[in-house]
PLY file of the C-alpha trace (Angstrom):
ply
format ascii 1.0
element vertex 50
property float x
property float y
property float z
element edge 49
property int vertex1
property int vertex2
end_header
-9.55 -12.47 5.67
-7.42 -15.29 4.43
-3.66 -14.91 4.35
-1.53 -13.90 7.26
0.25 -10.75 6.17
-0.17 -7.61 4.12
2.47 -8.64 1.61
0.31 -11.60 0.56
-2.67 -9.34 -0.06
-0.63 -6.79 -2.03
0.58 -9.64 -4.23
-2.99 -10.79 -4.76
-3.97 -7.27 -5.86
-1.08 -7.15 -8.32
-1.95 -10.58 -9.68
-5.57 -9.56 -10.15
-4.53 -6.57 -12.27
-1.82 -8.41 -14.20
-4.27 -11.07 -15.30
-6.96 -8.65 -16.48
-9.09 -9.01 -13.37
-11.47 -6.63 -11.74
-10.04 -3.38 -10.38
-12.67 -3.49 -7.62
-11.29 -6.81 -6.41
-7.74 -5.45 -6.50
-8.81 -2.44 -4.41
-10.50 -4.76 -1.92
-7.26 -6.75 -1.59
-5.35 -3.50 -0.97
-7.89 -2.42 1.65
-7.40 -5.73 3.46
-3.63 -5.23 3.26
-4.02 -1.79 4.83
-5.91 -3.32 7.76
-3.15 -5.89 8.25
-0.50 -3.15 8.16
-2.27 -1.29 10.95
-2.28 -4.54 12.93
1.47 -4.90 12.37
1.05 -7.94 10.13
3.64 -7.12 7.47
6.27 -9.64 6.49
9.13 -9.11 4.10
10.12 -12.76 3.97
9.85 -16.02 5.88
10.38 -15.39 9.56
10.95 -11.66 9.12
8.65 -8.78 9.95
8.95 -5.14 9.00
0 1
1 2
2 3
3 4
4 5
5 6
6 7
7 8
8 9
9 10
10 11
11 12
12 13
13 14
14 15
15 16
16 17
17 18
18 19
19 20
20 21
21 22
22 23
23 24
24 25
25 26
26 27
27 28
28 29
29 30
30 31
31 32
32 33
33 34
34 35
35 36
36 37
37 38
38 39
39 40
40 41
41 42
42 43
43 44
44 45
45 46
46 47
47 48
48 49
């Protein structure tokens, strides 16, 4: 996975859908985000974790 936190991956999923992309790709991004959440890799801003 590229990207260091779940927030990045959620944003990528939203961008995919906003720009008429593939729903399968968006779901894959969300699945990766879920893995990062379970690892505690969620950031709500620079230098801050949830």
